[in-house]
C-alpha positions as CSV (number, residue, x, y, z in Angstrom):
1,M,10.3,-14.5,-7.1
2,S,10.1,-18.5,-8.4
3,R,8.3,-22.0,-7.2
4,R,12.2,-22.8,-5.8
5,D,13.2,-19.1,-3.9
6,A,10.8,-21.4,-1.7
7,E,12.2,-22.6,1.7
8,P,11.6,-25.3,3.4
9,A,9.3,-25.2,7.1
10,H,11.3,-25.9,9.9
11,S,8.9,-26.5,11.5
12,P,4.3,-27.7,11.2
13,S,2.7,-24.7,9.8
14,R,0.0,-23.4,12.0
15,E,-2.9,-23.7,9.0
16,R,-3.5,-26.4,7.1
17,P,-2.8,-25.3,3.5
18,S,-5.3,-24.7,1.1
19,P,-5.0,-26.7,-2.5
20,E,-2.4,-24.8,-5.0
21,P,-4.2,-22.3,-7.3
22,T,-3.7,-22.3,-10.5
23,A,-3.7,-19.2,-12.5
24,T,-6.9,-20.3,-14.4
25,A,-8.6,-21.3,-10.7
26,V,-7.9,-17.2,-9.2
27,E,-9.2,-16.0,-12.4
28,A,-12.5,-17.8,-12.3
29,R,-12.6,-17.1,-8.3
30,A,-11.1,-13.4,-9.1
31,L,-14.9,-13.1,-11.8
32,A,-17.2,-14.6,-9.2
33,T,-16.2,-12.8,-6.5
34,G,-16.8,-10.3,-9.0
35,L,-20.5,-10.9,-10.4
36,V,-21.4,-12.1,-6.9
37,A,-20.1,-8.0,-5.5
38,A,-22.4,-7.3,-8.2
39,L,-25.6,-8.3,-7.6
40,A,-25.1,-7.6,-3.7
41,G,-24.3,-3.8,-5.0
42,L,-27.5,-4.3,-7.3
43,V,-29.3,-5.1,-4.2
44,L,-28.0,-2.9,-1.6
45,A,-28.0,0.6,-4.2
46,L,-31.5,-0.4,-5.3
47,G,-32.8,-0.1,-1.3
48,A,-31.1,3.1,-1.3
49,F,-32.4,5.3,-4.6
50,V,-35.9,3.6,-4.6
51,G,-38.4,7.1,-4.9
52,R,-34.8,8.8,-6.1
53,R,-33.3,10.1,-9.2
54,P,-29.7,10.7,-7.7
55,A,-27.3,13.0,-9.4
56,L,-23.4,11.2,-9.9
57,S,-22.3,12.6,-7.5
58,G,-22.9,14.8,-4.2
59,D,-25.6,14.7,-2.1
60,H,-26.2,11.3,-1.1
61,G,-25.4,10.3,-5.1
62,V,-24.4,7.4,-6.8
63,G,-20.9,8.2,-6.2
64,D,-21.3,8.1,-2.6
65,V,-22.8,4.9,-2.8
66,A,-21.2,3.2,-5.5
67,A,-18.1,4.1,-3.6
68,L,-18.7,3.0,0.2
69,V,-20.3,-0.2,-2.0
70,A,-17.1,-0.8,-3.7
71,G,-15.1,-0.3,-0.3
72,V,-16.5,-2.5,1.1
73,A,-16.4,-5.2,-1.6
74,A,-12.9,-4.8,-2.4
75,L,-12.7,-4.9,2.1
76,V,-14.5,-8.8,2.3
77,A,-13.1,-10.2,-1.6
78,F,-8.9,-9.2,-0.6
79,P,-8.7,-11.2,3.1
80,V,-10.6,-14.8,1.1
81,A,-8.4,-14.2,-2.1
82,Y,-5.4,-13.4,0.6
83,R,-6.0,-16.7,2.8
84,R,-6.1,-19.3,-0.2
85,S,-2.9,-17.6,-1.7
86,Y,-1.7,-19.8,1.6
87,G,-1.5,-23.4,-0.6
88,D,0.6,-21.4,-3.1
89,P,4.5,-22.6,-1.8
90,D,6.2,-19.1,-2.5
91,R,3.8,-17.9,-0.2
92,R,3.1,-20.8,2.3
93,W,5.3,-19.0,5.1
94,L,2.2,-16.5,4.9
95,A,0.8,-19.4,7.3
96,D,3.1,-19.8,9.5
97,R,3.5,-17.0,11.2
98,P,2.5,-15.7,14.6
99,L,-1.7,-15.4,14.4
100,W,-1.3,-11.9,15.3
101,R,0.7,-10.8,12.3
102,R,-1.2,-12.5,10.1
103,L,-4.0,-11.2,11.6
104,L,-2.6,-7.5,11.7
105,G,-1.0,-7.7,8.2
106,T,-4.2,-9.1,6.8
107,V,-6.4,-6.7,8.0
108,A,-3.9,-3.7,7.0
109,L,-4.0,-4.5,3.5
110,A,-7.8,-5.6,3.3
111,F,-8.6,-1.9,5.1
112,A,-6.3,-0.5,2.2
113,H,-7.3,-2.0,-0.2
114,A,-10.9,-0.7,0.2
115,A,-9.7,2.6,1.3
116,I,-8.4,2.7,-2.1
117,A,-11.4,1.9,-4.3
118,F,-13.6,3.6,-2.5
119,M,-11.3,7.3,-3.1
120,V,-11.3,5.9,-6.3
121,A,-14.9,5.0,-7.3
122,W,-15.5,8.4,-5.1
123,A,-13.1,10.6,-7.9
124,S,-14.4,9.1,-10.9
125,F,-18.1,9.9,-9.8
126,Q,-16.6,13.6,-9.3
127,I,-14.8,13.8,-12.7
128,F,-18.0,12.1,-14.2
129,Q,-20.4,14.6,-12.6
130,R,-18.3,17.7,-14.0
131,A,-18.6,16.1,-17.2
132,F,-22.0,15.5,-17.2
133,T,-22.7,18.8,-15.6
134,G,-26.4,18.7,-14.6
135,L,-27.8,14.5,-15.2
136,T,-29.6,12.4,-13.4
137,L,-30.0,8.7,-13.1
138,D,-33.3,6.9,-12.2
139,A,-32.6,4.3,-9.8
140,F,-32.2,1.5,-11.5
141,A,-29.5,3.1,-13.8
142,A,-27.5,4.4,-10.2
143,S,-27.8,1.0,-8.9
144,L,-26.3,-0.5,-12.0
145,L,-23.4,2.1,-12.3
146,T,-22.9,1.2,-8.1
147,A,-23.1,-2.9,-9.3
148,V,-20.4,-2.2,-11.8
149,S,-17.7,-0.5,-9.1
150,A,-18.4,-2.9,-6.7
151,A,-17.7,-6.0,-9.7
152,L,-14.3,-4.1,-10.2
153,A,-13.3,-3.6,-6.6
154,A,-13.8,-7.3,-5.8
155,Y,-12.7,-8.6,-9.0
156,T,-9.5,-6.2,-8.3
157,A,-9.1,-7.0,-4.2
158,Y,-8.9,-10.9,-5.3
159,Q,-6.5,-10.8,-8.6
160,S,-4.3,-8.5,-5.7
161,G,-4.9,-10.9,-2.4
162,S,-4.2,-14.2,-4.7
163,R,-1.2,-13.2,-6.0
164,M,0.7,-10.3,-3.9
165,D,4.5,-10.2,-3.5
166,S,6.9,-7.7,-2.3
167,Y,6.8,-6.2,-5.9
168,A,3.0,-5.4,-5.6
169,L,2.9,-4.5,-2.2
170,S,4.6,-1.5,-2.8
171,N,2.9,-0.4,-5.0
172,L,0.1,-0.8,-3.2
173,L,2.0,1.0,-0.6
174,A,2.5,4.2,-2.6
175,T,-1.1,4.0,-4.4
176,F,-2.4,3.5,-0.8
177,L,-0.5,6.6,0.6
178,G,-0.7,8.9,-2.5
179,A,-4.3,8.5,-2.7
180,G,-5.1,8.9,1.1
181,I,-3.0,11.6,1.3
182,L,-4.9,13.4,-1.7
183,T,-8.2,12.6,-0.3
184,S,-7.5,14.5,2.9
185,M,-6.1,17.6,1.2
186,V,-9.2,18.2,-0.6
187,T,-12.1,16.4,2.1
188,T,-10.2,19.4,4.6
189,T,-12.5,22.1,5.7
190,R,-9.5,24.5,5.9
191,P,-8.6,26.5,2.5
192,N,-5.3,27.0,4.0
193,W,-4.3,24.0,5.6
194,W,-1.3,24.0,3.1
195,Q,0.2,27.3,4.8
196,V,1.0,25.5,8.0
197,N,2.3,22.2,7.8
198,F,1.1,18.8,6.1
199,S,0.4,17.2,9.4
200,V,-2.2,20.0,9.7
201,L,-4.6,17.7,7.8
202,G,-5.0,15.1,10.3
203,A,-5.9,18.1,13.3
204,A,-8.9,17.5,14.7
205,D,-10.8,20.9,13.5
206,Y,-9.1,20.2,10.5
207,G,-11.4,18.6,7.9
208,V,-11.8,14.5,8.2
209,A,-8.7,14.1,10.1
210,L,-9.2,10.8,10.4
211,A,-8.6,9.7,6.6
212,F,-5.0,11.6,7.6
213,N,-4.4,9.5,10.7
214,A,-5.7,6.3,9.6
215,T,-3.8,6.5,6.3
216,L,-0.3,7.0,8.3
217,V,-1.1,3.9,10.9
218,T,-2.1,1.7,8.2
219,A,0.7,2.7,6.2
220,G,2.9,2.2,8.6
221,V,1.9,-1.5,9.3
222,V,1.9,-2.1,5.7
223,I,5.6,-1.1,5.3
224,A,6.2,-3.5,9.0
225,L,4.9,-6.3,6.4
226,L,7.3,-5.1,3.4
227,A,10.4,-5.9,5.7
228,E,8.2,-9.8,5.7
229,Y,8.7,-10.1,2.1
230,M,11.8,-8.9,1.1
231,T,13.4,-10.8,4.0
232,R,11.6,-13.3,2.3
233,D,13.5,-12.0,-1.1
234,L,17.3,-11.9,0.5
235,R,16.9,-15.2,1.5
236,A,15.8,-16.6,-2.0
237,L,18.9,-14.6,-3.4
238,D,21.3,-15.7,-1.4
239,A,20.3,-19.3,-1.9
240,H,20.7,-18.8,-5.2
241,R,24.0,-16.9,-5.4
242,S,24.7,-19.3,-3.4
243,R,23.5,-22.3,-6.1
244,A,25.3,-20.3,-9.0
245,G,28.3,-20.3,-7.4
246,L,28.6,-16.7,-7.4
247,T,30.9,-14.9,-5.3
248,A,28.3,-11.9,-4.4
249,A,28.6,-11.1,-0.2
250,R,26.0,-12.1,1.9
251,T,22.9,-10.1,2.4
252,R,22.0,-8.4,6.0
253,E,18.5,-9.4,6.7
254,R,18.4,-8.5,10.2
255,P,19.1,-4.5,10.1
256,L,17.3,-4.7,7.1
257,L,14.4,-5.9,8.9
258,T,14.9,-4.0,11.9
259,C,15.0,-0.5,9.6
260,L,12.2,-1.0,7.7
261,V,10.5,-2.6,11.1
262,L,11.3,0.6,13.0
263,M,10.4,2.8,10.0
264,G,6.4,1.0,9.8
265,A,6.6,1.7,13.6
266,L,7.2,5.5,13.6
267,L,5.4,6.4,10.9
268,A,2.3,4.4,12.5
269,C,2.7,5.9,15.9
270,T,3.1,9.4,14.1
271,G,-0.3,8.9,12.7
272,L,-1.6,8.0,16.3
273,V,-0.2,10.7,17.9
274,R,-1.6,14.3,16.0
275,V,-0.4,17.2,15.5
276,D,-2.9,19.2,17.8
277,V,-2.7,17.0,20.7
278,F,1.3,16.7,21.1
279,I,3.5,18.5,18.8
280,P,7.0,17.8,20.3
281,A,6.3,14.2,20.1
282,H,4.6,13.7,17.1
283,N,8.0,16.1,15.4
284,T,10.0,13.8,17.2
285,L,8.7,10.2,15.3
286,A,8.6,12.6,12.3
287,T,11.9,13.4,12.0
288,S,13.0,9.6,13.7
289,M,11.3,7.9,10.1
290,A,13.5,9.7,8.3
291,A,16.6,9.3,9.9
292,T,16.3,5.7,10.1
293,Y,15.1,6.1,6.6
294,T,18.5,7.8,5.7
295,L,20.3,5.1,7.4
296,L,18.8,2.2,5.3
297,L,19.6,4.3,2.7
298,V,23.4,4.7,3.6
299,R,23.9,1.3,4.5
300,A,22.0,-0.5,1.7
301,P,25.1,-1.3,0.0
302,A,26.8,-3.3,2.6
303,W,23.6,-4.2,3.8
304,V,22.5,-5.6,0.1
305,P,25.6,-6.0,-2.0
306,G,25.1,-6.7,-5.1
307,L,22.7,-4.7,-6.8
308,S,23.4,-1.6,-9.9
309,R,25.5,1.1,-9.2
310,T,22.6,3.4,-10.2
311,F,20.4,1.9,-7.7
312,Y,23.0,3.0,-5.3
313,A,24.1,6.3,-7.2
314,A,19.8,7.0,-7.4
315,G,19.8,6.5,-3.9
316,Y,22.1,9.1,-2.7
317,A,20.9,11.3,-5.6
318,M,17.6,11.3,-4.0
319,L,19.0,11.4,-0.3
320,G,20.6,14.5,-1.5
321,A,17.2,15.8,-3.0
322,A,15.8,15.5,0.5
323,V,18.8,17.6,2.2
324,I,18.5,20.5,-0.4
325,S,14.5,20.3,0.0
326,V,14.8,21.3,4.1
327,M,17.8,23.4,3.7
328,L,15.4,25.4,0.9
329,W,12.7,25.7,3.9
330,W,14.9,26.0,6.3
331,P,17.5,28.1,6.9
332,L,16.7,29.8,3.0
333,G,13.6,30.2,3.9
334,Y,12.2,29.2,-0.3
335,Y,9.8,27.7,0.0
336,N,7.5,26.8,3.4
337,M,7.4,23.9,5.9
338,T,4.6,21.9,3.8
339,A,6.3,21.6,0.4
340,M,9.2,20.8,1.7
341,E,7.2,18.4,3.8
342,L,6.0,16.9,0.7
343,V,9.2,16.1,-1.2
344,V,11.1,14.5,1.4
345,A,7.8,12.0,1.3
346,G,7.6,11.7,-2.2
347,V,11.5,10.9,-1.8
348,V,11.2,7.6,1.0
349,L,8.5,6.2,-0.6
350,A,10.0,7.0,-4.1
351,W,13.2,4.9,-3.0
352,L,11.3,1.7,-0.9
353,V,9.6,1.0,-3.9
354,L,12.6,1.1,-6.7
355,F,14.7,-0.7,-3.6
356,T,12.0,-3.2,-3.4
357,R,11.8,-3.4,-7.5
358,N,15.9,-3.5,-8.0
359,V,15.9,-6.8,-4.9
360,A,13.5,-8.4,-7.0
361,A,15.3,-8.2,-10.7
362,A,18.5,-9.6,-9.0
363,V,16.6,-12.4,-7.8
364,E,15.1,-13.0,-11.4
365,D,18.3,-12.8,-12.6
366,V,20.5,-14.3,-10.3
367,R,17.7,-17.0,-11.3
368,R,18.4,-17.5,-14.8
369,H,22.5,-17.5,-14.3
370,E,20.9,-20.6,-12.1
371,D,18.8,-21.8,-15.1
372,A,21.2,-21.7,-17.6
373,A,23.7,-23.3,-15.2
């Protein structure tokens, strides 16, 4: 979204915005953050590996320590960059939100970045251990690898926090959900979990239930935050169309915002109410979220007119795929409930990403039309 998309504030900001960051300044700060994280990671790892010769993964090896340090580095780096990004005219609206919404959004995004950094580092060392079977490292070499992991995590998280928009947020949501769910699958202590259902990964006796439930709760908050970013994009789209003299109908942001926030709240509550605690409530919340998604998809042409016909058609095709998936589970019994849930979840997430991309593309197209006029 360009700077001219930003709307003038009608009330004084609750926070004094930082000076507008330049691309060069952001790059320099991200690099400095990565270097600081590398030094901190090196010191911590030297203390963890002293007197040992750890393997790349397993048994408190390099991967375990590097994943933890990388997660902490991302957890610290992201909120620093995100707060500094308020100085950008396109993002000053973030500082005008109520304090609880600013804190909730920042915590959820920081946790998502930390979780992704942790899981990527952990999985990477698992893969390298399989490639270099039997390899062990001395304390200094292991600490260097940990420092590199911390630097990459901090640098990437800082860059993300400085440039966060609706498009990046939707990609983050997809990455976080995919990584979190995959981690839950590979860490569960029950290899037959898939014979029951998808939600059983969050049961207390199925391994690291916290990973699955925390993923759902955090993803729910991120979806609600995505609604705020999408609202800004839709307002910018209407403003550009008005200035360019285009005749497309105005968007209806309120019902769209309501559906997205409701989807996020229902997903978060699904993670809070474990399937082994109260199955009816858990299933009702999950079904209600799917119903809200269906409403949003069906009403998208009326609420957000002017997007490509291909996108609307793809949405209906994806909805049809979800319906067929449900029918293949019941009444046809072609596959089990887990397969159906995976397909439906993938369809919902894919549509959200496509929706965000198409709105962003519409904003860019109408901005160029306005500039050319």
